[in-house]
Every structure is written in C-alpha cells, then in structure tokens.
DSSP file (Angstrom, degrees, kcal/mol; ACC not computed):
  #  RESIDUE AA STRUCTURE BP1 BP2  ACC     N-H-->O    O-->H-N    N-H-->O    O-->H-N    TCO  KAPPA ALPHA  PHI   PSI    X-CA   Y-CA   Z-CA
    1    1 A M              0   0    0      0, 0.0    31,-0.1     0, 0.0     2,-0.1   0.000 360.0 360.0 360.0 134.8   63.4  -67.0  -26.8
    2    2 A D     >  -     0   0    0      1,-0.1     4,-2.0    29,-0.0     5,-0.2  -0.297 360.0-107.7 -75.1 163.8   66.3  -67.6  -29.0
    3    3 A R  H  > S+     0   0    0      1,-0.2     4,-3.0     2,-0.2     5,-0.2   0.871 115.7  56.8 -57.6 -40.9   68.0  -65.0  -31.2
    4    4 A Q  H  > S+     0   0    0      1,-0.2     4,-2.1     2,-0.2    -1,-0.2   0.930 109.7  43.8 -62.0 -49.4   66.6  -66.3  -34.4
    5    5 A Q  H  > S+     0   0    0      2,-0.2     4,-2.0     1,-0.2    -1,-0.2   0.894 113.8  51.2 -63.0 -40.7   63.0  -66.0  -33.3
    6    6 A A  H  X S+     0   0    0     -4,-2.0     4,-2.2     1,-0.2    -2,-0.2   0.913 109.6  50.0 -65.8 -42.9   63.6  -62.6  -31.8
    7    7 A D  H  X S+     0   0    0     -4,-3.0     4,-1.6     2,-0.2    -1,-0.2   0.872 109.2  52.1 -63.8 -35.4   65.2  -61.4  -35.0
    8    8 A M  H  X S+     0   0    0     -4,-2.1     4,-0.8    -5,-0.2    -1,-0.2   0.901 111.0  47.0 -65.8 -39.9   62.3  -62.7  -37.1
    9    9 A L  H >X S+     0   0    0     -4,-2.0     4,-1.2     1,-0.2     3,-0.6   0.854 106.2  58.5 -68.2 -35.7   59.9  -60.9  -34.9
   10   10 A M  H 3X S+     0   0    0     -4,-2.2     4,-1.2     1,-0.2     3,-0.3   0.875  99.4  58.9 -62.2 -37.3   61.9  -57.7  -35.1
   11   11 A M  H 3< S+     0   0    0     -4,-1.6     4,-0.2     1,-0.2    -1,-0.2   0.845 107.2  48.3 -55.5 -35.6   61.5  -57.8  -38.9
   12   12 A N  H << S+     0   0    0     -4,-0.8    -1,-0.2    -3,-0.6    -2,-0.2   0.729 120.6  33.4 -80.2 -25.5   57.8  -57.6  -38.3
   13   13 A I  H >X S+     0   0    0     -4,-1.2     3,-1.8    -3,-0.3     4,-0.5   0.302  81.9 109.1-116.0   9.6   57.8  -54.8  -35.9
   14   14 A M  G >< S+     0   0    0     -4,-1.2     3,-0.6     1,-0.3    -1,-0.1   0.865  86.8  40.0 -51.4 -44.3   60.7  -52.7  -37.1
   15   15 A N  G 34 S+     0   0    0     -4,-0.2    -1,-0.3     1,-0.2    -2,-0.1   0.294 105.9  67.8 -92.3  11.7   58.5  -49.9  -38.5
   16   16 A K  G <4 S+     0   0    0     -3,-1.8    87,-0.2    31,-0.1    -1,-0.2   0.446  97.3  51.8-106.8  -2.9   56.2  -50.0  -35.5
   17   17 A V  S << S-     0   0    0     -3,-0.6    84,-0.2    -4,-0.5    83,-0.1  -0.891 101.2 -82.0-127.5 159.1   58.6  -48.7  -32.8
   18   18 A P    >   -     0   0    0      0, 0.0     3,-1.6     0, 0.0     4,-0.3  -0.318  38.3-125.0 -59.8 143.5   60.8  -45.6  -32.8
   19   19 A A  G >  S+     0   0    0      1,-0.3     3,-1.1     2,-0.2     4,-0.3   0.853 109.9  55.4 -61.8 -37.8   64.1  -46.1  -34.7
   20   20 A E  G 3  S+     0   0    0      1,-0.2    -1,-0.3     2,-0.1     4,-0.2   0.600 107.9  50.3 -73.6  -9.9   66.1  -45.1  -31.7
   21   21 A Q  G <> S+     0   0    0     -3,-1.6     4,-2.4     1,-0.1    -1,-0.2   0.358  77.8 100.2-105.5   2.6   64.4  -47.8  -29.6
   22   22 A V  H <> S+     0   0    0     -3,-1.1     4,-2.9    -4,-0.3     5,-0.2   0.913  83.6  48.6 -62.0 -43.7   64.9  -50.8  -31.9
   23   23 A N  H  > S+     0   0    0     -4,-0.3     4,-2.7     1,-0.2    -1,-0.2   0.890 109.8  52.3 -67.4 -36.7   67.9  -52.2  -30.0
   24   24 A V  H  > S+     0   0    0      2,-0.2     4,-2.0    -4,-0.2    -1,-0.2   0.936 111.5  46.5 -62.4 -42.8   66.1  -51.9  -26.7
   25   25 A V  H  X S+     0   0    0     -4,-2.4     4,-2.6     2,-0.2    -2,-0.2   0.933 111.7  52.4 -65.7 -43.7   63.1  -53.8  -28.1
   26   26 A R  H  X S+     0   0    0     -4,-2.9     4,-2.4     1,-0.2    -2,-0.2   0.935 110.3  46.4 -54.7 -49.2   65.5  -56.4  -29.5
   27   27 A N  H  X S+     0   0    0     -4,-2.7     4,-1.4     1,-0.2    -1,-0.2   0.864 111.4  52.6 -62.5 -35.9   67.2  -56.9  -26.2
   28   28 A K  H  X S+     0   0    0     -4,-2.0     4,-0.6     1,-0.2    -1,-0.2   0.880 109.7  49.1 -67.8 -37.7   63.8  -57.2  -24.5
   29   29 A L  H >< S+     0   0    0     -4,-2.6     3,-0.8     1,-0.2    -2,-0.2   0.886 106.7  56.1 -67.3 -38.9   62.8  -59.8  -27.0
   30   30 A Y  H 3< S+     0   0    0     -4,-2.4    -1,-0.2     1,-0.2    -2,-0.2   0.852 111.2  44.4 -57.5 -35.1   66.0  -61.8  -26.4
   31   31 A G  H 3< S+     0   0    0     -4,-1.4    -1,-0.2    -5,-0.2    -2,-0.2   0.531  87.7 117.8 -90.8  -5.3   65.3  -61.9  -22.7
   32   32 A A    <<  -     0   0    0     -3,-0.8     3,-0.1    -4,-0.6   -26,-0.0  -0.352  43.4-169.0 -66.9 137.6   61.6  -62.9  -23.1
   33   33 A M        +     0   0    0      1,-0.2     2,-0.8    -2,-0.1    -1,-0.1   0.875  68.3  57.8 -91.6 -45.2   60.6  -66.2  -21.7
   34   34 A D     >  -     0   0    0      1,-0.2     4,-1.6   -33,-0.1     3,-0.3  -0.793  56.6-169.4-100.1 106.9   57.1  -66.8  -23.1
   35   35 A V  H  > S+     0   0    0     -2,-0.8     4,-2.3     1,-0.2     5,-0.2   0.863  86.7  58.1 -65.1 -38.1   56.8  -66.8  -26.9
   36   36 A N  H  > S+     0   0    0      1,-0.2     4,-2.0     2,-0.2    -1,-0.2   0.886 105.4  47.6 -64.8 -38.2   53.0  -66.8  -26.8
   37   37 A S  H  > S+     0   0    0     -3,-0.3     4,-2.0     1,-0.2    -1,-0.2   0.856 111.5  51.4 -73.1 -29.8   52.8  -63.6  -24.8
   38   38 A V  H  X S+     0   0    0     -4,-1.6     4,-2.3     2,-0.2    -2,-0.2   0.894 109.6  49.3 -67.0 -40.6   55.3  -62.0  -27.1
   39   39 A N  H  X S+     0   0    0     -4,-2.3     4,-2.1     2,-0.2    -2,-0.2   0.884 111.3  51.4 -63.9 -40.1   53.2  -63.0  -30.2
   40   40 A Y  H  X S+     0   0    0     -4,-2.0     4,-0.9    -5,-0.2    -2,-0.2   0.932 110.3  47.0 -65.5 -43.2   50.1  -61.6  -28.4
   41   41 A V  H >< S+     0   0    0     -4,-2.0     3,-0.7     1,-0.2     4,-0.5   0.923 112.1  50.1 -64.1 -45.1   51.6  -58.3  -27.7
   42   42 A I  H >< S+     0   0    0     -4,-2.3     3,-1.0     1,-0.2    -1,-0.2   0.849 106.1  56.0 -65.1 -32.1   53.0  -57.9  -31.2
   43   43 A S  H 3< S+     0   0    0     -4,-2.1    -1,-0.2     1,-0.2    -2,-0.2   0.751 104.6  55.0 -65.8 -23.7   49.6  -58.7  -32.7
   44   44 A Q  T << S+     0   0    0     -4,-0.9    -1,-0.2    -3,-0.7    -2,-0.2   0.551  82.8 112.9 -86.5  -7.5   48.1  -55.8  -30.6
   45   45 A L    <   -     0   0    0     -3,-1.0     2,-0.3    -4,-0.5    55,-0.1  -0.386  66.1-124.7 -71.1 147.4   50.5  -53.2  -32.0
   46   46 A K        -     0   0    0     53,-0.2    57,-0.1   -30,-0.1    -1,-0.1  -0.679  16.7-123.7 -90.1 139.9   49.1  -50.4  -34.2
   47   47 A D     >  -     0   0    0     -2,-0.3     4,-2.3     1,-0.1     5,-0.2  -0.737  13.7-145.5 -84.1 124.3   50.4  -49.8  -37.7
   48   48 A P  H  > S+     0   0    0      0, 0.0     4,-2.1     0, 0.0    -1,-0.1   0.848  97.4  52.6 -55.5 -37.0   51.6  -46.1  -38.0
   49   49 A T  H  > S+     0   0    0      2,-0.2     4,-1.9     1,-0.2     5,-0.2   0.900 109.4  48.6 -68.0 -39.9   50.6  -45.8  -41.7
   50   50 A T  H  > S+     0   0    0      2,-0.2     4,-2.6     1,-0.2     5,-0.2   0.916 110.0  52.5 -64.5 -42.4   47.1  -47.0  -40.9
   51   51 A M  H  X S+     0   0    0     -4,-2.3     4,-2.8     1,-0.2    -2,-0.2   0.895 107.3  53.1 -62.0 -38.4   46.8  -44.6  -38.0
   52   52 A L  H  X S+     0   0    0     -4,-2.1     4,-2.0     2,-0.2    -1,-0.2   0.904 109.1  47.8 -62.9 -40.3   47.8  -41.8  -40.4
   53   53 A I  H  X S+     0   0    0     -4,-1.9     4,-2.1     2,-0.2     5,-0.3   0.923 112.9  48.7 -63.0 -46.4   45.1  -42.7  -42.9
   54   54 A I  H  X S+     0   0    0     -4,-2.6     4,-3.1     1,-0.2     5,-0.4   0.901 110.7  52.1 -61.4 -40.3   42.6  -42.9  -40.0
   55   55 A S  H  X S+     0   0    0     -4,-2.8     4,-1.3    -5,-0.2     5,-0.2   0.888 109.1  49.8 -67.9 -36.5   43.8  -39.5  -38.7
   56   56 A I  H  < S+     0   0    0     -4,-2.0    -1,-0.2    -5,-0.2    -2,-0.2   0.900 122.8  30.2 -65.6 -40.7   43.4  -37.9  -42.2
   57   57 A F  H  < S+     0   0    0     -4,-2.1    -2,-0.2    -5,-0.1    -3,-0.2   0.831 139.9  15.6 -92.5 -32.5   39.8  -39.1  -42.7
   58   58 A L  H ><>S+     0   0    0     -4,-3.1     5,-1.4    -5,-0.3     3,-1.3   0.316  90.8 105.0-124.4   7.7   38.5  -39.3  -39.1
   59   59 A G  G ><5S+     0   0    0     -4,-1.3     3,-1.6    -5,-0.4     6,-0.2   0.802  71.6  67.2 -63.4 -32.0   41.0  -37.2  -37.1
   60   60 A G  G 3 5S+     0   0    0      1,-0.3    -1,-0.3    -5,-0.2    22,-0.2   0.760 104.1  45.1 -63.8 -22.9   38.6  -34.2  -36.8
   61   61 A W  G < 5S-     0   0    0     -3,-1.3    -1,-0.3    20,-0.2    17,-0.2   0.366 117.8-113.2-100.3   3.2   36.3  -36.4  -34.6
   62   62 A G  T <>5S+     0   0    0     -3,-1.6     4,-2.3    15,-0.2     5,-0.2   0.585  73.6 136.1  82.1  10.2   39.2  -37.7  -32.5
   63   63 A V  H  ><S+     0   0    0     -5,-1.4     4,-2.3     1,-0.2    -4,-0.2   0.870  70.3  56.8 -59.0 -38.3   39.0  -41.3  -33.7
   64   64 A D  H  > S+     0   0    0    -10,-0.2     4,-1.3     1,-0.2    -1,-0.2   0.933 109.4  44.3 -59.4 -46.9   42.8  -41.5  -34.1
   65   65 A R  H  >>S+     0   0    0      1,-0.2     5,-2.3     2,-0.2     4,-0.6   0.871 111.1  53.2 -69.1 -38.2   43.4  -40.6  -30.5
   66   66 A F  H ><5S+     0   0    0     -4,-2.3     3,-1.0     1,-0.2    -1,-0.2   0.912 107.4  52.6 -57.8 -41.8   40.7  -42.9  -29.2
   67   67 A M  H 3<5S+     0   0    0     -4,-2.3    -1,-0.2     1,-0.3    -2,-0.2   0.818 107.7  51.3 -65.5 -30.8   42.3  -45.7  -31.1
   68   68 A L  H 3<5S-     0   0    0     -4,-1.3    -1,-0.3    -5,-0.2    -2,-0.2   0.569 120.6-108.1 -79.6  -9.2   45.7  -45.0  -29.5
   69   69 A G  T <<5S+     0   0    0     -3,-1.0     2,-1.6    -4,-0.6     3,-0.2   0.502  80.1 131.9  92.9   6.5   44.2  -45.0  -26.1
   70   70 A D     >< +     0   0    0     -5,-2.3     4,-2.6     1,-0.2     5,-0.2  -0.557  23.8 165.0 -86.8  70.0   44.4  -41.2  -25.6
   71   71 A T  H  > S+     0   0    0     -2,-1.6     4,-2.5     1,-0.2     5,-0.2   0.883  70.5  51.7 -59.0 -43.6   40.8  -40.8  -24.4
   72   72 A G  H  > S+     0   0    0     -3,-0.2     4,-2.1     1,-0.2    -1,-0.2   0.922 112.7  45.1 -57.2 -48.9   41.3  -37.4  -23.1
   73   73 A L  H  > S+     0   0    0      2,-0.2     4,-2.8     1,-0.2     5,-0.2   0.889 112.0  53.6 -60.5 -40.6   42.8  -36.1  -26.3
   74   74 A G  H  X S+     0   0    0     -4,-2.6     4,-2.4     1,-0.2    -2,-0.2   0.912 109.2  46.7 -65.4 -42.1   40.1  -37.9  -28.3
   75   75 A I  H  X S+     0   0    0     -4,-2.5     4,-2.5     2,-0.2    -1,-0.2   0.881 111.0  53.1 -68.7 -35.9   37.3  -36.2  -26.3
   76   76 A G  H  X S+     0   0    0     -4,-2.1     4,-1.6    -5,-0.2     7,-0.3   0.923 111.7  45.4 -64.8 -41.0   39.0  -32.8  -26.7
   77   77 A K  H  X>S+     0   0    0     -4,-2.8     5,-3.4     1,-0.2     4,-0.5   0.904 113.2  51.1 -64.0 -40.4   39.2  -33.3  -30.5
   78   78 A L  H ><5S+     0   0    0     -4,-2.4     3,-0.7   -17,-0.2    -2,-0.2   0.926 112.7  44.0 -64.1 -44.8   35.6  -34.5  -30.7
   79   79 A L  H 3<5S+     0   0    0     -4,-2.5    -1,-0.2     1,-0.2    -2,-0.2   0.796 120.3  40.2 -75.1 -25.2   34.2  -31.6  -28.7
   80   80 A T  H 3X5S-     0   0    0     -4,-1.6     4,-2.5    -5,-0.2    -1,-0.2   0.298 110.8-113.7-104.4  10.3   36.3  -28.9  -30.5
   81   81 A G  H <X5S-     0   0    0     -3,-0.7     4,-1.2    -4,-0.5    -3,-0.2   0.913  82.7 -44.0  60.8  42.7   35.9  -30.4  -34.0
   82   82 A G  H  4XS-     0   0    0     -5,-3.4     6,-1.8     2,-0.2     5,-1.0   0.819 109.1 -56.6  70.6  29.1   39.6  -31.1  -34.1
   83   83 A G  H >45S-     0   0    0     -6,-0.4     3,-1.5    -7,-0.3     4,-0.4   0.936 105.4 -52.0  62.6  45.9   40.4  -27.7  -32.7
   84   84 A C  H 3<5S-     0   0    0     -4,-2.5    -1,-0.2     1,-0.3    -2,-0.2   0.850 106.3 -57.4  53.1  38.4   38.5  -26.2  -35.6
   85   85 A G  T 3X5S+     0   0    0     -4,-1.2     4,-2.0    -5,-0.2    -1,-0.3   0.089 127.8  94.3  88.4 -23.3   40.6  -28.3  -38.0
   86   86 A I  H <>5S+     0   0    0     -3,-1.5     4,-2.5     1,-0.2    -3,-0.2   0.965  86.4  46.0 -66.6 -49.7   44.0  -27.0  -36.8
   87   87 A W  H  ><S+     0   0    0     -5,-1.0     4,-2.3    -4,-0.4    -4,-0.2   0.880 111.5  53.9 -59.3 -42.2   44.6  -29.7  -34.2
   88   88 A A  H  > S+     0   0    0     -6,-1.8     4,-0.9     1,-0.2    -1,-0.2   0.903 109.1  47.4 -60.9 -41.4   43.5  -32.3  -36.7
   89   89 A I  H >X S+     0   0    0     -4,-2.0     3,-0.7    -7,-0.3     4,-0.6   0.907 110.5  52.2 -67.8 -42.1   46.1  -31.1  -39.3
   90   90 A I  H >X S+     0   0    0     -4,-2.5     3,-1.2     1,-0.2     4,-1.0   0.900 105.3  56.1 -60.4 -39.0   48.9  -31.0  -36.7
   91   91 A D  H 3X S+     0   0    0     -4,-2.3     4,-2.7     1,-0.3    -1,-0.2   0.749  92.9  69.7 -67.4 -21.5   48.1  -34.6  -35.7
   92   92 A W  H << S+     0   0    0     -4,-0.9     4,-0.3    -3,-0.7    -1,-0.3   0.838 107.6  38.0 -60.0 -31.3   48.6  -35.6  -39.4
   93   93 A F  H << S+     0   0    0     -3,-1.2     4,-0.3    -4,-0.6    -1,-0.2   0.687 125.4  38.2 -91.2 -23.1   52.3  -34.9  -38.8
   94   94 A M  H  X S+     0   0    0     -4,-1.0     4,-2.5     2,-0.1     5,-0.2   0.670  92.1  81.1-105.0 -20.2   52.5  -36.3  -35.2
   95   95 A I  H  X S+     0   0    0     -4,-2.7     4,-2.6     1,-0.2     5,-0.2   0.863  89.6  53.2 -67.2 -34.3   50.3  -39.4  -35.2
   96   96 A Q  H  > S+     0   0    0     -4,-0.3     4,-2.2    -5,-0.2    -1,-0.2   0.948 113.2  44.1 -64.7 -43.9   52.9  -41.8  -36.7
   97   97 A D  H  > S+     0   0    0     -4,-0.3     4,-2.4     1,-0.2    -2,-0.2   0.918 113.8  51.4 -67.9 -39.0   55.5  -40.9  -34.0
   98   98 A A  H  X S+     0   0    0     -4,-2.5     4,-2.2     2,-0.2    -2,-0.2   0.897 110.6  49.7 -59.2 -41.3   52.7  -41.1  -31.3
   99   99 A T  H  X S+     0   0    0     -4,-2.6     4,-2.5    -5,-0.2   -53,-0.2   0.931 110.3  48.7 -65.4 -44.0   51.7  -44.5  -32.6
  100  100 A K  H  X S+     0   0    0     -4,-2.2     4,-2.3     1,-0.2    -2,-0.2   0.882 111.6  50.4 -65.1 -37.9   55.3  -45.8  -32.5
  101  101 A Q  H  X S+     0   0    0     -4,-2.4     4,-2.5     2,-0.2    -1,-0.2   0.892 110.1  49.0 -67.7 -38.6   55.8  -44.5  -29.0
  102  102 A K  H  X S+     0   0    0     -4,-2.2     4,-2.1     2,-0.2    -2,-0.2   0.912 111.0  50.8 -67.3 -39.8   52.7  -46.1  -27.8
  103  103 A N  H  X S+     0   0    0     -4,-2.5     4,-2.4   -87,-0.2    -2,-0.2   0.916 110.3  50.0 -58.0 -45.8   53.8  -49.4  -29.4
  104  104 A F  H  X S+     0   0    0     -4,-2.3     4,-2.4     1,-0.2    -2,-0.2   0.924 110.9  48.5 -60.9 -45.2   57.2  -49.1  -27.7
  105  105 A M  H  X S+     0   0    0     -4,-2.5     4,-1.8     1,-0.2    -1,-0.2   0.870 110.5  52.2 -65.0 -34.6   55.6  -48.5  -24.3
  106  106 A K  H  X S+     0   0    0     -4,-2.1     4,-2.3     2,-0.2     5,-0.3   0.933 110.0  48.2 -68.3 -42.4   53.2  -51.4  -24.8
  107  107 A I  H  X S+     0   0    0     -4,-2.4     4,-2.2     1,-0.2    -2,-0.2   0.932 111.5  49.8 -59.3 -48.0   56.1  -53.7  -25.6
  108  108 A M  H  < S+     0   0    0     -4,-2.4    -1,-0.2     1,-0.2    -2,-0.2   0.827 115.2  43.5 -62.0 -32.5   58.1  -52.6  -22.6
  109  109 A Q  H  < S+     0   0    0     -4,-1.8    -1,-0.2    -5,-0.2    -2,-0.2   0.875 120.8  36.5 -80.4 -36.9   55.2  -53.1  -20.2
  110  110 A E  H  < S+     0   0    0     -4,-2.3     2,-0.5    -5,-0.2    -2,-0.2   0.808  97.1  78.1 -93.0 -32.2   54.0  -56.4  -21.4
  111  111 A I     <        0   0    0     -4,-2.2   -80,-0.0    -5,-0.3   -79,-0.0  -0.689 360.0 360.0 -83.0 124.5   57.0  -58.4  -22.4
  112  112 A R              0   0    0     -2,-0.5    -1,-0.1   -78,-0.1   -83,-0.0   0.330 360.0 360.0-117.0 360.0   58.9  -59.9  -19.4
C-alpha cells in the first residue's frame, strides 16, 4: 500500500485508536500488502462515541461489553445489573478507551 492510501485510511480511523498508537498503526498500514484486507478490518472497527451511547442506555445489561467482545465482563454486568449501577457508571468513563484499545489490537492482529 502506498503512503497516500495509508494516510487517507488514517484520516478515517484516527479517532478509533489510542492517540499514542497512531504512528504504530500508520507504519503498519504502510507495510500492508493487501488493500482489501485492510479495508475489511477498518470497516469492522467500533466507533468509541457510539459505544459510549450504547453504554449509557444499555450498559446496565452488559450490552456494551458484549459488543466489544468482552463476553465475561458482559455476563458479569448482566447478572449483577451493572454492579448495582456502579459498574455501569464507571464504564461510561472507561468504554471509549476500551473501544480504542480493542480497535488497535484488531488492527495489529489482522493487518499483515
């Protein structure tokens, strides 16, 4: 993939990965060989703002954690009612960073 394509993709995913990992992702995109696999991975990334909204409205039932792939945490939140509401409120502040970290891990695993 050439630099121009990678930079255009970075504009789309800049807010979906942790700020301190942006250069790592950019370098990974520069070295990527298959543009189709890169586009597929980027289309699968979760939007942190959307996850925050889901967490606010459905976080007490663990829907936010299920969507991130944290099945164990999702079941825990579901069975405890979001930790009697406390865990759900804590997740309101943590879910965006967790989403960005999961997106970063997905990019690092899938793009070769």
